[in-house]
C-alpha positions in Angstrom: 2.3 -66.1 62.5 1.4 -64.3 65.8 2.2 -60.8 66.1 2.6 -59.2 69.9 1.5 -55.8 70.3 5.2 -54.3 70.7 5.4 -55.6 67.3 2.5 -54.1 66.3 3.1 -50.6 67.5 6.8 -51.2 65.8 5.1 -52.0 62.4 2.5 -49.0 62.9 5.6 -46.5 63.2 7.5 -48.0 60.3 4.1 -47.6 58.0 3.5 -44.1 58.9 7.2 -43.6 58.5 7.1 -45.0 54.9 3.6 -42.8 53.9 5.3 -39.5 55.3 8.3 -40.3 53.3 6.5 -41.0 50.1 4.9 -37.7 50.9 7.6 -35.4 51.2 8.9 -36.4 48.2 5.9 -35.7 46.2 7.2 -32.5 43.8 4.3 -30.4 45.8 6.0 -31.0 49.6 9.7 -28.8 48.4 11.1 -26.2 46.7 13.9 -28.6 45.7 15.5 -31.8 45.0 15.1 -34.2 48.1 16.8 -37.8 48.0 15.0 -40.8 49.4 17.5 -41.3 52.0 16.9 -37.3 53.3 13.2 -37.8 53.1 13.2 -41.0 54.9 15.6 -39.0 58.0 12.9 -36.1 57.4 9.9 -38.1 57.8 11.1 -40.5 60.8 12.4 -37.8 62.2 9.2 -36.1 62.6 7.0 -39.3 63.1 9.0 -40.0 66.3 9.0 -36.4 67.4 13.0 -35.5 67.4 13.5 -32.9 65.3 17.0 -33.5 63.8 17.0 -31.7 60.1 18.9 -32.5 56.7 17.7 -29.6 55.1 16.1 -26.0 56.7 12.3 -26.9 57.0 10.9 -23.4 56.9 12.7 -22.6 53.3 13.5 -25.7 51.9 9.6 -27.6 52.6 6.7 -25.9 50.8 3.1 -25.2 52.7 1.9 -28.4 51.8 5.3 -30.3 53.3 5.4 -28.4 56.4 1.7 -29.8 56.6 2.9 -33.4 56.2 5.2 -32.4 59.2 2.9 -31.8 61.3 0.9 -34.1 60.7 3.5 -37.0 61.4 4.3 -34.8 64.4 0.9 -35.2 65.5 0.5 -39.2 64.9 3.8 -39.5 66.1 3.5 -37.9 69.3 0.2 -39.3 70.7 0.9 -42.5 69.0 -0.9 -44.4 66.3 -3.1 -46.3 68.5 -4.6 -43.2 69.7 -5.8 -42.6 66.6 -7.1 -45.5 65.4 -9.1 -45.5 68.6 -10.5 -42.5 67.9 -11.1 -43.2 64.7 -12.9 -46.5 65.3 -15.5 -44.2 68.1 -16.0 -41.6 65.4 -17.5 -44.3 63.2 -19.4 -45.9 66.5 -17.2 -48.9 65.9 -16.5 -50.9 69.5 -12.8 -51.2 70.6 -11.8 -54.7 71.2 -9.4 -56.6 73.4 -6.7 -56.4 70.9 -7.1 -52.6 70.2 -7.5 -52.1 74.2 -4.0 -54.1 74.8 -2.2 -52.1 72.2 -3.5 -48.9 73.4 -1.8 -50.5 77.1 1.1 -51.2 75.2 1.5 -48.0 73.6 1.3 -45.9 77.0 3.2 -48.7 79.0 0.1 -49.3 81.6 0.2 -51.8 84.1 -3.8 -52.3 83.6 -6.1 -52.8 80.8 -8.7 -51.2 82.4 -10.0 -47.5 81.6 -7.7 -47.2 78.1 -10.8 -46.0 75.8 -11.6 -43.3 78.6 -7.8 -42.3 78.1 -7.4 -42.1 74.7 -10.6 -39.6 75.3 -9.0 -37.6 77.7 -5.7 -37.6 75.4 -7.2 -36.3 72.4 -9.3 -33.7 73.9 -7.1 -32.3 76.2 -4.2 -32.1 73.5 -6.4 -29.8 70.9 -7.5 -28.1 73.8 -4.5 -27.0 75.1 -2.5 -26.7 71.3 -5.4 -24.6 70.4 -5.0 -22.1 73.2 -1.1 -22.0 72.5 -1.9 -21.2 69.0 -4.2 -18.2 70.0 -1.1 -17.2 72.8 1.7 -17.0 70.2 -0.6 -15.3 67.3 -0.8 -12.3 69.6 3.1 -12.5 69.2 3.5 -13.9 65.6 0.5 -12.1 63.9 1.6 -8.3 64.2 4.8 -9.9 62.7 4.3 -11.8 60.0 0.1 -11.2 59.0 -2.7 -13.0 59.7 -1.5 -15.8 57.5 2.1 -17.0 58.0 1.6 -15.5 61.6 -1.1 -18.2 62.3 0.6 -21.1 60.2 3.6 -20.2 62.2 1.8 -20.5 65.6 -0.5 -23.6 64.7 3.1 -25.2 63.3 5.3 -24.5 66.5 2.0 -25.1 68.6 2.3 -28.9 67.5 5.6 -29.0 67.5 5.9 -27.9 70.9 3.4 -30.1 72.4 4.5 -33.0 71.0 8.5 -32.4 71.8 9.0 -32.5 68.1 11.4 -29.5 68.0 10.7 -28.6 64.1 10.6 -24.9 63.4 10.5 -23.2 60.5 13.0 -20.8 60.8 16.8 -22.2 60.2 18.2 -20.8 63.9 14.9 -21.9 65.6 13.6 -19.9 68.4 16.7 -17.6 68.6 15.5 -15.0 67.7 13.0 -14.8 70.5 15.5 -15.6 73.7 14.3 -12.8 75.6 10.7 -13.0 74.3 8.4 -13.5 77.9 5.5 -15.0 75.4 7.5 -17.0 73.5 9.3 -18.8 76.1 6.5 -19.5 78.6 4.0 -20.9 75.6 6.4 -23.0 74.3 8.0 -24.6 77.4 4.4 -25.3 79.2 3.3 -27.0 75.6 6.5 -29.4 75.6 6.4 -29.8 79.8 2.9 -30.6 79.8 3.3 -32.8 76.7 6.2 -34.4 78.2 5.2 -34.7 81.8 2.9 -37.7 81.0 -1.2 -38.2 79.8 -1.5 -40.4 82.9 -0.1 -38.1 85.5 -2.5 -35.3 83.9 -5.3 -37.4 84.1 -4.3 -38.4 87.4 -4.5 -34.4 88.6 -7.6 -34.2 86.9 -9.2 -36.9 88.5 -7.7 -36.3 92.3 -6.8 -32.9 92.5 -5.2 -33.0 95.8 -1.5 -34.3 96.1 -1.2 -36.5 98.9 -4.3 -38.8 96.9 -2.1 -38.8 93.7 -0.8 -42.2 92.4 2.7 -42.5 93.1 4.1 -42.5 89.6 2.3 -39.0 89.4 4.1 -37.5 92.8 7.7 -39.0 91.4 7.0 -36.9 88.5 6.0 -33.8 89.7 8.6 -33.6 92.3 11.2 -34.6 89.9 10.2 -33.2 87.3 10.5 -29.5 89.4 13.9 -30.0 90.6 15.5 -31.6 87.7 14.6 -28.3 85.9 15.3 -26.2 88.9 18.5 -27.4 88.9 19.4 -27.8 85.3 18.5 -24.0 85.2 20.9 -23.0 87.9 23.7 -25.2 85.9 23.4 -23.8 82.2 23.3 -20.5 84.0 26.6 -20.9 86.1 28.4 -22.4 83.3 27.7 -20.2 80.4 27.1 -16.7 81.9 30.5 -15.6 81.2 30.2 -17.5 77.7 30.0 -14.7 75.1 29.2 -17.2 72.3 25.8 -18.0 74.4 24.3 -15.7 77.0 27.6 -14.0 78.0 26.2 -10.2 76.1 22.7 -10.5 77.0 21.4 -8.9 79.7 20.5 -10.6 83.3 16.9 -11.0 82.2 17.4 -12.6 78.8 20.5 -14.7 80.4 17.8 -15.9 82.8 15.6 -16.7 79.9 18.1 -18.2 77.9 19.3 -20.7 80.7 15.6 -21.7 81.7 14.5 -22.3 78.5 17.9 -24.2 77.6 17.3 -26.0 80.7 13.8 -27.4 80.0 14.4 -28.3 76.4 16.8 -31.3 76.7 13.8 -33.5 78.4 12.9 -34.2 74.6 12.1 -30.7 73.2 14.6 -29.9 70.8 14.3 -26.2 70.6 17.1 -23.7 71.4 17.3 -20.3 71.8 21.0 -20.2 72.0 23.8 -21.4 69.5 24.4 -25.1 71.0 27.3 -25.5 69.2 28.8 -22.8 70.7 28.1 -23.5 74.8 30.8 -25.2 76.8 31.9 -28.4 77.2 30.1 -28.7 80.8 27.1 -27.5 79.4 26.7 -30.2 76.6 27.8 -33.2 78.6 25.5 -32.2 81.4 22.8 -31.7 78.5 23.4 -35.3 77.4 22.5 -36.5 80.7 19.2 -34.4 80.4 18.9 -35.6 77.2 19.2 -39.5 78.2 17.0 -39.0 80.8 14.3 -37.7 79.0 10.2 -37.0 79.9 7.6 -38.8 81.4 6.3 -42.4 80.4 3.5 -42.3 78.3 4.0 -38.7 77.2 5.4 -37.1 73.8 8.6 -37.8 74.9 11.3 -40.3 75.3 14.5 -40.9 76.5 14.9 -43.9 79.6 12.1 -41.7 81.2 12.7 -39.7 84.5 11.0 -41.8 86.9 13.2 -44.6 85.0 16.0 -42.6 86.6 14.3 -42.1 89.9 13.4 -45.5 90.3 17.5 -46.4 90.0 18.6 -43.1 92.6 16.1 -44.6 94.7 17.1 -48.0 95.0 20.9 -47.2 95.0 20.1 -44.9 98.4 17.9 -47.8 99.7 21.1 -50.3 99.2 23.6 -48.1 100.4 21.5 -47.5 103.7 21.3 -51.4 103.7 17.2 -51.3 103.8 15.4 -54.2 102.1 12.6 -52.1 100.4 12.9 -49.3 98.7 10.4 -46.9 99.6 9.4 -42.9 98.1 6.4 -40.8 99.6 5.6 -43.7 101.9 5.1 -46.3 99.6 7.4 -49.1 98.5 8.6 -49.5 95.0 8.3 -53.4 93.9 11.4 -55.3 92.7 9.8 -56.2 89.3 9.8 -51.9 88.6 13.3 -51.6 90.0 14.3 -54.7 87.2 12.5 -52.9 84.6 14.3 -50.0 85.4 17.8 -51.2 85.3 16.7 -53.2 82.3 15.9 -50.3 80.6 18.7 -47.9 81.5 21.1 -50.8 80.5 19.6 -51.4 77.2 19.4 -47.9 76.4 23.1 -47.4 77.7 24.4 -50.4 75.3 21.9 -49.4 72.4 23.7 -45.7 72.6 27.0 -46.8 73.0 27.0 -49.3 70.0 25.6 -46.7 67.9 28.4 -43.7 68.9 30.6 -46.5 68.2 29.6 -47.0 64.7 29.4 -43.4 64.5 32.8 -42.9 65.4 33.8 -45.1 62.4 31.4 -43.8 59.8 31.6 -40.0 60.6 34.9 -37.2 60.7 33.1 -35.5 63.6 34.7 -34.4 67.0 33.3 -37.4 69.8 31.6 -34.7 72.4 29.5 -33.5 68.8 29.0 -37.5 67.9 27.9 -38.5 71.3 25.6 -35.5 71.6 24.1 -36.2 68.5 23.5 -39.8 68.8 21.9 -39.5 72.5 20.0 -36.5 71.4 18.8 -39.0 68.5 17.9 -41.8 71.1 16.0 -39.2 73.4 14.3 -37.9 70.5 15.6 -34.6 71.3 16.7 -33.0 68.6 19.0 -30.9 69.6 22.9 -31.1 67.8 25.9 -29.0 67.1 25.3 -28.7 63.8 26.6 -32.1 62.3 23.4 -33.4 61.4 23.3 -32.1 57.8 26.8 -33.1 56.9 26.2 -36.7 58.2 26.9 -39.7 55.9 25.0 -41.9 54.5 25.6 -44.5 57.2 25.8 -42.0 59.9 22.1 -41.2 58.6 21.1 -44.7 58.9 22.5 -45.1 62.2 20.9 -42.0 63.9 17.5 -42.9 62.1 17.8 -46.4 64.1 18.2 -44.5 67.5 15.3 -42.4 66.6 12.9 -45.1 66.1 14.5 -47.3 68.8 14.4 -44.4 71.3 10.6 -43.5 70.5 9.0 -46.8 70.8 11.3 -47.7 73.6 14.2 -50.2 74.0 12.2 -52.3 76.2 9.6 -52.6 73.4 11.9 -53.1 70.7 13.7 -56.1 72.7 9.9 -57.2 73.2 9.1 -56.6 69.2 12.9 -58.2 68.4 13.2 -61.3 70.4 11.0 -64.3 71.5 9.6 -64.2 75.1 9.4 -67.4 76.9 7.2 -67.9 80.2 9.1 -70.6 82.4 8.2 -71.9 86.1 11.5 -73.6 86.4 13.1 -72.4 89.5 16.8 -72.9 90.0 19.2 -72.8 93.6 20.6 -69.9 94.6 24.0 -69.0 93.2 26.5 -66.3 95.4 28.3 -63.3 92.5 31.2 -61.5 93.7 30.2 -57.9 92.7 31.8 -54.5 93.1 
């Protein structure tokens, strides 16, 4: 039986999840008894870099268990094929066409050229950024926790943040550091850089001039700045009088908290305030941010920011009566617009279907259920506090959403479907819409 690249990637993720599940079930991995479902849920959450947890990471898992989680987050964030190529290169083996095609599919690239160079750049860049972040976080946490624990929590949070995983060794995530400039800046810079996309980073390093950058890079940079700025303003305006979140903070801490919660729904998963206590308007706005997600070929998920922007540009083009969608004086092809529409439609239908099932299996408020489902699909990891109380069927539904969100809805569709090419053309028909 011939296996296509999407199927290889899907099975690869399943294999890593299986290894992680078995590792977390080992007696040395936890302080108590962990069911197979909860072990699978945690392994899935770590491998898909989501961050939803059914047990407290810091108190339930031992150092060994937390190291397993770090490894799963790193592999899941950078991609299985990235490590496969690196291992092959270290062993002096030649990277064949099949491996290059898998890397191309993994990073959603239009061409096969330069895949090995991209992988090398990704690995070097990742470990360099994480090492710098560990040293910066150690400045804050070594004096507080000592050398051994301080370096460990710095390493854990640096890996978790860069890979947009959202796992924390503290039950309240980073709420204890809501007004700490160092922690806020380092953690957010990590998941913004990790979520902006490796192709964008490679393009910036190569061209060094905004005018010469690829259209994808320009859209990601400008879109990220605009979305994050709007999100911060919205969160601040909706929450600044809420005493359960930031209402009692000083203005400086309010701004830090608003900034952090504005950027973390872009699949990062950390929180510095109680999510369940936020206003419904804020939560609904965050659901939109989680659904949009991060950048393509990044450590984040969601439908991706460029997908959202392409749809907006196409909509604007239609309303203006123009024939071609244009951004930064470059035309966006109709195939890209069709792909964006397919991604969004498949994603929306998937989330809707799973939310429908969750309303049957769970006895939780609808907004909390919707928030949980979109958080799982976007591999964000934020929750209104219902994850640990999910039923067995509910956990399996959330696991499916995390898996589908990480490998991508279109990749999953191609992995499950039998694709056929056809040169047959039919006459054009008219369909009345709107």
